[in-house]
TORNUNU-238488 format. One line per 10 residues: for each residue x, y negated, z of C-alpha. Coordinates in nm, 4 decimals. Example, Ala and Ser with C-alpha at 12.3 -4.5 7.8 and 13.67 -1.06 7.14 Angstrom:
residues 2
1.2300 0.4500 0.7800 | 1.3670 0.1060 0.7140
END
This chain:
residues 475
-0.7254 -19.1321 8.3028 | -0.5666 -19.4653 8.4037 | -0.2877 -19.2598 8.5684 | -0.1749 -19.1627 8.2491 | -0.2201 -19.4953 8.0916 | 0.0737 -19.6779 8.2554 | 0.3492 -19.8327 8.0050 | 0.5752 -19.5544 8.1338 | 0.3357 -19.2436 8.0621 | 0.2513 -19.3726 7.6842
0.5906 -19.4421 7.6071 | 0.6143 -19.0742 7.7183 | 0.4075 -18.9247 7.5281 | 0.4770 -19.1606 7.2103 | 0.8326 -18.9585 7.2185 | 0.6953 -18.6302 7.1828 | 0.8850 -18.4860 7.4541 | 0.7456 -18.2880 7.7096 | 1.0700 -18.3547 7.9658 | 0.9984 -18.7152 7.9291
0.6379 -18.6580 8.0122 | 0.7802 -18.4602 8.2973 | 1.0169 -18.7561 8.4071 | 0.7382 -19.0329 8.3894 | 0.4999 -18.8141 8.5674 | 0.7209 -18.7332 8.8358 | 0.8274 -19.1274 8.8753 | 0.4577 -19.2347 8.8578 | 0.4022 -19.5144 9.0885 | 0.1401 -19.3180 9.2972
0.4226 -19.0945 9.4268 | 0.6368 -19.4083 9.5114 | 0.3492 -19.5475 9.7420 | 0.2218 -19.2031 9.8894 | 0.5860 -19.0837 9.9556 | 0.7986 -19.4065 9.9422 | 1.0145 -19.1616 9.6502 | 0.9582 -18.9961 9.2864 | 0.7956 -18.6497 9.3299 | 1.1270 -18.4055 9.3169
1.2177 -18.1685 9.0571 | 1.1667 -17.8607 9.2933 | 0.8260 -18.0041 9.4087 | 0.7049 -18.0316 9.0672 | 0.8293 -17.7211 8.9400 | 0.6304 -17.5490 9.2126 | 0.2846 -17.7171 9.0631 | 0.3878 -17.5344 8.7466 | 0.5437 -17.2339 8.8733 | 0.8921 -17.3576 8.7414
1.2117 -17.3261 8.8944 | 1.3908 -17.6850 9.0073 | 1.6575 -17.5842 8.7443 | 1.3920 -17.5364 8.4558 | 1.2574 -17.8646 8.5325 | 1.5999 -17.9881 8.5173 | 1.6945 -17.8420 8.1749 | 1.3425 -17.9423 8.0134 | 1.3570 -18.3118 8.0818 | 1.7623 -18.3235 8.0204
1.9197 -18.0684 7.8152 | 1.6543 -17.8578 7.6483 | 1.2680 -17.9852 7.5975 | 0.9744 -17.7096 7.5661 | 0.9096 -17.6641 7.2164 | 0.6580 -17.3522 7.2301 | 0.3205 -17.4586 7.1589 | 0.1789 -17.1785 7.4475 | 0.4146 -17.3413 7.6863 | 0.3274 -17.6920 7.6016
-0.0336 -17.6069 7.6451 | -0.0071 -17.4708 7.9790 | 0.1679 -17.7480 8.1031 | -0.0667 -17.9921 8.0198 | -0.3411 -17.8274 8.1675 | -0.1506 -17.7691 8.5004 | -0.1302 -18.1489 8.5059 | -0.4712 -18.2211 8.3914 | -0.3266 -18.4466 8.0986 | -0.6340 -18.5629 7.8836
-0.6301 -18.3619 7.5720 | -0.6667 -18.6613 7.3621 | -0.3240 -18.8617 7.4645 | -0.0933 -18.4985 7.3696 | 0.0578 -18.4705 7.0230 | -0.0355 -18.1117 6.9981 | -0.3867 -17.9640 6.9341 | -0.5613 -17.7149 7.1469 | -0.7505 -17.4242 6.9629 | -1.0547 -17.5277 6.8182
-0.9991 -17.8893 6.9061 | -0.9289 -18.2031 6.7496 | -0.7814 -18.5111 6.9108 | -0.9606 -18.8738 6.8552 | -0.6623 -19.1285 6.7573 | -0.8988 -19.3799 6.9091 | -0.9448 -19.3000 7.2397 | -0.6566 -19.4914 7.3996 | -0.7465 -19.8102 7.2311 | -1.1154 -19.7569 7.3410
-1.0202 -19.7186 7.7093 | -0.7507 -20.0322 7.7118 | -1.0527 -20.2227 7.5672 | -1.2764 -20.1031 7.8402 | -1.5679 -20.0139 7.6373 | -1.6470 -19.7329 7.8840 | -2.0046 -19.8056 7.9625 | -2.1666 -19.6993 7.6324 | -1.9434 -19.3747 7.6337 | -1.9493 -19.2194 8.0000
-2.1678 -19.0378 8.1488 | -2.4817 -19.3137 8.2870 | -2.4008 -19.4457 8.6410 | -2.7073 -19.6018 8.7838 | -2.6963 -19.9711 8.7770 | -2.7240 -20.0228 9.1461 | -2.4301 -19.7909 9.2333 | -2.1925 -19.9503 8.9870 | -2.0616 -20.1991 9.2473 | -1.9646 -19.9364 9.4829
-1.8640 -19.6793 9.2745 | -1.4525 -19.6405 9.3250 | -1.2306 -19.6861 9.0084 | -1.1078 -19.3547 9.0573 | -1.4756 -19.1960 8.9796 | -1.4783 -19.4246 8.6377 | -1.1305 -19.2684 8.5794 | -1.2506 -18.8972 8.6245 | -1.5885 -18.9454 8.4628 | -1.4174 -19.0772 8.1665
-1.1598 -18.7843 8.1049 | -1.4620 -18.5342 8.1322 | -1.6552 -18.8004 7.8598 | -1.4110 -18.7575 7.6345 | -1.3874 -18.3976 7.6580 | -1.7376 -18.3270 7.5626 | -1.9012 -18.2969 7.8880 | -2.1521 -18.6126 7.8633 | -2.4314 -18.3530 7.9480 | -2.3386 -18.2145 8.2532
-2.0105 -18.3774 8.4035 | -2.1119 -18.3512 8.7432 | -2.0823 -17.9743 8.6977 | -1.8148 -17.9498 8.5214 | -1.6420 -18.2095 8.7803 | -1.7204 -17.9902 9.0540 | -1.6041 -17.6711 8.8902 | -1.2786 -17.8319 8.8336 | -1.1939 -17.9210 9.1724 | -1.2936 -17.5649 9.3066
-1.0384 -17.4238 9.0116 | -0.7757 -17.6711 9.1736 | -0.8138 -17.5814 9.5463 | -0.8032 -17.1591 9.4278 | -0.4891 -17.2497 9.2245 | -0.3076 -17.4423 9.5062 | -0.4118 -17.1773 9.7509 | -0.2246 -16.9186 9.4844 | 0.1078 -17.0675 9.5091 | 0.1063 -17.2678 9.8459
0.2423 -17.0889 10.1425 | 0.2312 -17.2575 10.4974 | 0.5672 -17.4537 10.5465 | 0.8070 -18.7220 10.9301 | 0.4950 -18.8707 10.8442 | 0.4604 -19.2235 10.8990 | 0.2520 -19.2974 11.1614 | -0.0105 -19.5118 10.9815 | -0.0329 -19.2696 10.7009 | -0.1950 -19.0005 10.9405
-0.3951 -19.2820 11.0870 | -0.5306 -19.3798 10.7184 | -0.6031 -19.0082 10.6409 | -0.7926 -18.9603 10.9539 | -0.9872 -19.2898 10.9020 | -1.1040 -19.1483 10.5574 | -1.1639 -18.7955 10.6849 | -1.4170 -18.9467 10.9059 | -1.5572 -19.1858 10.6639 | -1.6259 -18.9275 10.4129
-1.8208 -18.7053 10.6762 | -2.0573 -18.9898 10.7448 | -2.1086 -19.0890 10.3881 | -2.1829 -18.7258 10.2254 | -2.5213 -18.7518 10.3914 | -2.6158 -19.0954 10.2670 | -2.3736 -19.2254 9.9858 | -2.3843 -19.1419 9.6451 | -2.3193 -18.7378 9.6347 | -2.0934 -18.7650 9.3197
-1.8796 -19.0618 9.4283 | -1.8350 -18.9065 9.7712 | -1.7363 -18.5646 9.6218 | -1.4593 -18.7267 9.4190 | -1.3186 -18.9444 9.7047 | -1.2761 -18.6033 9.9131 | -1.1235 -18.4547 9.6071 | -0.8688 -18.7340 9.5829 | -0.7759 -18.6878 9.9758 | -0.7192 -18.3743 9.9061
-0.5227 -18.3838 9.6463 | -0.3399 -18.6604 9.8549 | -0.2896 -18.4090 10.1217 | -0.1716 -18.1401 9.8772 | 0.0973 -18.3588 9.7925 | 0.2001 -18.4636 10.1553 | 0.2267 -18.0906 10.2272 | 0.4868 -17.9966 9.9778 | 0.7029 -18.1697 10.2166 | 0.8416 -18.0169 10.5512
0.7218 -18.2405 10.8426 | 0.7179 -18.2087 11.2148 | 0.4973 -17.9170 11.4047 | 0.2075 -18.1587 11.4928 | 0.1923 -18.3758 11.1921 | 0.1927 -18.0655 10.9819 | -0.0877 -17.9219 11.2050 | -0.2918 -18.2528 11.1501 | -0.2488 -18.2431 10.7889 | -0.3605 -17.8810 10.7815
-0.6945 -17.9936 10.9789 | -0.7542 -18.2811 10.7489 | -0.7160 -18.0532 10.4553 | -0.9517 -17.7791 10.6004 | -1.1970 -18.0805 10.6808 | -1.2095 -18.2078 10.2993 | -1.1931 -17.8766 10.1141 | -1.4977 -17.8142 10.3777 | -1.6617 -18.1312 10.2464 | -1.5891 -18.0057 9.8496
-1.7101 -17.6631 9.9497 | -2.0599 -17.8252 10.1003 | -2.1245 -18.0275 9.8281 | -2.0434 -17.7780 9.5548 | -2.3156 -17.5139 9.7209 | -2.5879 -17.7978 9.8770 | -2.5673 -18.0401 9.6093 | -2.4736 -17.8713 9.2915 | -2.5606 -17.4766 9.3758 | -2.2314 -17.3442 9.2490
-2.1505 -17.0717 9.5163 | -1.8327 -16.9271 9.3671 | -1.6749 -17.3079 9.3766 | -1.7599 -17.3435 9.7208 | -1.6351 -17.0010 9.7848 | -1.2892 -17.1123 9.6176 | -1.2659 -17.4115 9.8836 | -1.3601 -17.2114 10.1625 | -1.0876 -16.9570 10.1223 | -0.8008 -17.2232 10.1336
-1.0000 -17.4031 10.4195 | -0.9623 -17.0796 10.6433 | -0.5592 -17.0915 10.5562 | -0.5537 -17.4628 10.6620 | -0.7529 -17.3848 10.9524 | -0.5484 -17.0828 11.0827 | -0.2716 -17.3290 11.0127 | -0.4034 -17.6153 11.2117 | -0.4230 -17.4336 11.5146 | -0.7409 -17.6312 11.5929
-1.0151 -17.3643 11.7050 | -1.2897 -17.6263 11.6451 | -1.1875 -17.6917 11.2597 | -1.1581 -17.2930 11.2117 | -1.5196 -17.2392 11.3909 | -1.6503 -17.5310 11.1679 | -1.4992 -17.3449 10.8692 | -1.6600 -17.0008 10.9242 | -1.9989 -17.1467 10.9833 | -1.9505 -17.3004 10.6397
-1.8697 -16.9783 10.5025 | -2.1772 -16.8081 10.6863 | -2.4024 -17.0978 10.4925 | -2.2311 -17.0400 10.1752 | -2.2563 -16.6466 10.1604 | -2.6337 -16.6763 10.3174 | -2.7280 -16.8509 9.9766 | -2.5629 -16.5663 9.7691 | -2.8337 -16.3245 9.9862 | -2.5508 -16.1679 10.1593
-2.6916 -16.1871 10.4658 | -2.5040 -15.9289 10.6621 | -2.1688 -16.1174 10.5764 | -2.3226 -16.4320 10.6797 | -2.3987 -16.3220 11.0135 | -2.0566 -16.1819 11.0579 | -1.8895 -16.4967 10.9681 | -2.1339 -16.7027 11.1991 | -2.0535 -16.4269 11.4798 | -1.6921 -16.5504 11.4343
-1.7886 -16.9039 11.4338 | -1.9893 -16.8623 11.7713 | -1.6804 -16.6815 11.9410 | -1.4032 -16.9626 11.8457 | -1.6653 -17.2791 11.8863 | -1.5312 -17.5052 12.1781 | -1.7536 -17.8341 12.1079 | -2.1697 -17.8495 12.1742 | -2.1660 -17.8865 11.7740 | -1.9674 -17.5919 11.7034
-2.1955 -17.4091 11.9320 | -2.4941 -17.5120 11.8019 | -2.3518 -17.4958 11.4064 | -2.2868 -17.1211 11.4488 | -2.5932 -17.0539 11.6050 | -2.8131 -17.1960 11.3750 | -2.6427 -17.0269 11.1084 | -2.6747 -16.6821 11.2756 | -3.0651 -16.7562 11.3502 | -3.0969 -16.7540 10.9493
-2.9046 -16.4710 10.8917 | -3.0682 -16.2684 11.1529 | -3.4289 -16.3906 11.0101 | -3.3516 -16.2640 10.6700 | -3.1995 -15.9631 10.8052 | -3.5592 -15.9004 10.9745 | -3.3882 -15.8556 11.3038 | -3.6428 -16.0606 11.4723 | -3.5645 -15.9238 11.8293 | -3.2227 -16.0695 11.8284
-3.3365 -16.3804 11.6767 | -3.5904 -16.4570 11.9800 | -3.2860 -16.3536 12.2244 | -3.0154 -16.5802 12.0261 | -3.2974 -16.8634 12.0495 | -3.3335 -16.8357 12.4250 | -2.9746 -16.8274 12.4622 | -2.9173 -17.1096 12.2789 | -3.1308 -17.3339 12.5276 | -2.8764 -17.2168 12.7375
-2.5403 -17.3633 12.6076 | -2.2575 -17.2225 12.7514 | -2.0334 -17.5639 12.6250 | -2.2797 -17.8523 12.7350 | -1.9826 -18.0648 12.8642 | -1.7944 -18.0879 12.5696 | -1.9167 -18.3758 12.3612 | -1.8518 -18.4673 12.0014 | -1.7220 -18.7940 11.8671 | -1.7618 -18.7103 11.5300
-2.0450 -18.7831 11.2643 | -2.2309 -18.6996 10.9490 | -2.0922 -18.3591 10.7965 | -1.8606 -18.2406 11.0747 | -2.1443 -18.3446 11.3905 | -2.4225 -18.0425 11.4205 | -2.7083 -18.2100 11.6246 | -2.9686 -18.0832 11.8551 | -3.2451 -18.2038 11.5628 | -3.0539 -17.9760 11.2984
-3.0487 -17.6688 11.5523 | -3.4085 -17.7401 11.5770 | -3.4323 -17.7755 11.1889 | -3.2427 -17.4388 11.1008 | -3.4309 -17.2392 11.3627 | -3.7528 -17.3397 11.2383 | -3.6761 -17.2483 10.8931 | -3.5268 -16.9122 11.0489 | -3.8760 -16.8695 11.1846 | -4.0585 -16.9588 10.8554
-3.8435 -16.6720 10.6866 | -3.9487 -16.4106 10.9655 | -4.2948 -16.4793 10.9199 | -4.4116 -16.6870 11.2334 | -4.5643 -16.9793 11.0276 | -4.7314 -17.1630 11.3030 | -4.3826 -17.1600 11.5308 | -4.1885 -17.2629 11.2183 | -4.4575 -17.5811 11.1214 | -4.4518 -17.6992 11.4883
-4.0336 -17.6865 11.5172 | -3.9956 -17.8386 11.1303 | -4.2277 -18.0927 11.2267 | -4.0350 -18.2070 11.5562 | -3.7345 -18.2138 11.3753 | -3.8647 -18.4169 11.1017 | -4.0130 -18.6373 11.3438 | -3.6410 -18.6814 11.5334 | -3.4580 -18.7016 11.1900 | -3.6722 -18.9981 11.0645
-3.6020 -19.1797 11.4023 | -3.2661 -19.1082 11.4284 | -3.0727 -19.0571 11.0841 | -3.3362 -19.1560 10.8029 | -3.0203 -19.1878 10.5785 | -2.9801 -18.8321 10.5714 | -3.2035 -18.7756 10.2548 | -3.0734 -18.4188 10.1842 | -3.1666 -18.2558 10.5189 | -3.5074 -18.4214 10.5330
-3.5647 -18.3136 10.2007 | -3.5517 -17.9613 10.2750 | -3.7406 -18.0199 10.5950 | -4.0450 -18.1664 10.4311 | -4.0329 -17.8651 10.1557 | -4.0012 -17.5746 10.4588 | -4.2769 -17.7485 10.6260 | -4.5164 -17.7316 10.3416 | -4.4137 -17.3898 10.2730 | -4.5300 -17.2880 10.6200
-4.8558 -17.4752 10.5523 | -4.9354 -17.2654 10.2577 | -4.8716 -16.9448 10.4237 | -5.1214 -17.0826 10.7003 | -5.3622 -17.1530 10.4050 | -5.3845 -17.5123 10.4281 | -5.2737 -17.6538 10.1173 | -5.4101 -18.0144 10.1787 | -5.1398 -18.0429 10.4534 | -4.8919 -17.8884 10.2284
-4.9216 -18.1120 9.9616 | -4.9344 -18.4334 10.2397 | -4.6135 -18.2883 10.3695 | -4.3927 -18.2357 10.0391 | -4.5243 -18.5809 9.8506 | -4.2234 -18.7975 9.9815 | -3.9810 -18.5281 9.8914 | -4.1029 -18.5551 9.5029 | -4.0896 -18.8985 9.5022 | -3.6617 -18.8696 9.5537
-3.4874 -19.0315 9.2144 | -3.3281 -18.7655 8.9940 | -3.0115 -18.8502 9.1325 | -3.0704 -18.7549 9.4813 | -3.2680 -18.4178 9.3576 | -2.9897 -18.1750 9.5079 | -2.9624 -17.8057 9.4895 | -3.0431 -17.8014 9.8928 | -3.4242 -17.8865 9.8063 | -3.4459 -17.7773 9.4417
-3.3831 -17.4293 9.6053 | -3.6815 -17.4678 9.8786 | -3.9195 -17.5819 9.6433 | -3.8567 -17.2386 9.4326 | -3.9346 -17.0640 9.7330 | -4.2581 -17.2675 9.7585 | -4.3788 -17.2035 9.3975 | -4.4161 -16.8194 9.4765 | -4.7030 -16.8340 9.7705 | -4.8808 -17.1149 9.5620
-4.9483 -16.8796 9.3324 | -5.0833 -16.5907 9.5092 | -5.4465 -16.5713 9.6476 | -5.6602 -16.8186 9.7577 | -5.4565 -17.0313 9.5921 | -5.4257 -16.9174 9.2211 | -5.7808 -17.1061 9.1141 | -5.6836 -17.4070 9.3185 | -5.6897 -17.7500 9.1622 | -5.4465 -17.8869 9.4369
-5.2081 -17.6010 9.3828 | -5.1993 -17.6140 9.0760 | -5.1207 -18.0062 9.0348 | -4.8530 -17.9358 9.3118 | -4.7155 -17.6503 9.1066 | -4.6777 -17.9059 8.8415 | -4.5049 -18.1385 9.0354 | -4.2616 -17.9261 9.1892 | -4.1816 -17.7948 8.8266 | -4.1171 -18.1683 8.7510
-3.8994 -18.1986 9.0159 | -3.6831 -17.9144 8.9254 | -3.6631 -17.9862 8.5570 | -3.5015 -18.3334 8.6513 | -3.3099 -18.2451 8.9030 | -2.9260 -18.2181 8.8278 | -2.8099 -17.9722 8.5313 | -2.7324 -17.6000 8.6705 | -2.4697 -17.4018 8.4632 | -2.5343 -17.0774 8.3516
-2.4757 -16.8217 8.6293 | -2.2674 -16.5897 8.3922 | -2.0084 -16.8850 8.2931 | -1.8782 -16.9255 8.6780 | -1.7945 -16.5857 8.7005
END
C-alpha cells in the first residue's frame, strides 16, 4: 500500500489522469533502486499488454477515459481501489482510507497479527495486509493473499517469453533465496510467503531486461525456486492446489531456462507432490519418475524416490513400492552432497518419513509405525524447529496405531500436535487428521470414550485452523 502513497503517486491520483499515474508508477523510487533507472515504457507496456507507442500516447497525448480500460489497468497494476477516482461495479470508495493509513491507525483495522510476531514482520507484510483489509478480506486475508500470488504467476507465464547484472545484485538475491528456504520450515508462514512473493516480483522485473547468458540462467534458477516456495506454501500451508499448480507451471519454464538439472528435478518433485494431493496418483507417479531421471544430488534423488513411493502406495502397487525402497538404500549418487538447507534440502530423515507414510497407505501398519517413529526421533533431535513435518509425522503415527487397535498409543502420539497454536495449524496436519477421523469412528472404537475424546479434539483443531476457501470458488 505504501508504494502508492508517495507524494508523486498521490499527486498523480489527484490529477484524475491515468497517464500521470503511469508516469509516476514507472518513475517510482522502487525501480530506481532495483534497476538504477525508471521502468521503460516498453517494459511497462508488456505488463499491461500495450505497445510502447500506446503507453507514450496515454502519458503525453490523450489520457485513457474509457471506464472499462481504466479498471483493467488498475487491476493489472494492483492499485488499491480506494485510491482511484472511479468506482468498480458494486463498490464504493472510502474517502478516509488514505488519511487513516497516513495516521498509522493500522492495528485496529487489519487482520490480527500475533503480538510475538510484530517485531519481526517485514513492513511489506503490513502493506499487503492493509491492502487486503481495506478491500474487505478481514476474515480470510491469508487465503486471498495466496490466491493473488498464484494469479500473478499465471499471468506472468502467459505474457513472458524466455529472452549485465551487477554481481552484488545476484549475490543478494541468492542470499535471500537460501534464507527463505530455511525460514519456510520454522518462521511465520504468511511472513515468509510474502517475502517470497516480493522476491519473485523483483526477479520478474529483472527478467524483463536482457542479460549475459549465465546471469540470465541464474535469475531463472532463483525465480524457479521462489515459485517453488510459493507453490509449496500454497498447497501444504493453505490447501490451495490449483494456486500451487499455477506457480509450478511457470517454475517448470524457468527451470528449463536455467539449464539446471537439479532445479528441474526439484520442481518436478513439487509437481508430483501437488498432483498427489489432488488424488491424481498416476500423474504424480509420472512426475516423480521424471524427477528421478534428472536428479543429480542425493537430496534430489531422495525427494523424487519419496514422491514416487507415496504414489505407488496409493496406486496399490506394493511390489513396485518394495522394490523402490530397496533400490533407494543403494543410492547411486551418494557422493554428491548438498550445501542447501530448508525446503531445498531433502534429508534421509524426510525420506524415512515419506516411506513410512507410504507403508501406512499401503496397509502395512506395523512397518509404518516403526519407520515413522524413527523419523520422528530424528527430527526432534536434528530439526525440532520443523514444526510442519513433525506435525504430519505425529498424525501418521497415531493413524498407524489406530489401525493396529491401540487407541491409547494413538492418543499419546497425537497429543503434542493438538497443542499447536492456531497460526501453525496448517493444511498438512489438517488433512492427516481428517484421515485419522475415519478409522476412529469404525469398530472397535465406536463406543470408546478415548476415541470419542480424540475425535472431539481433532474436530476442534481442524475448525480452528486457517480458513479455507470454497473449492468451487477457485475454479
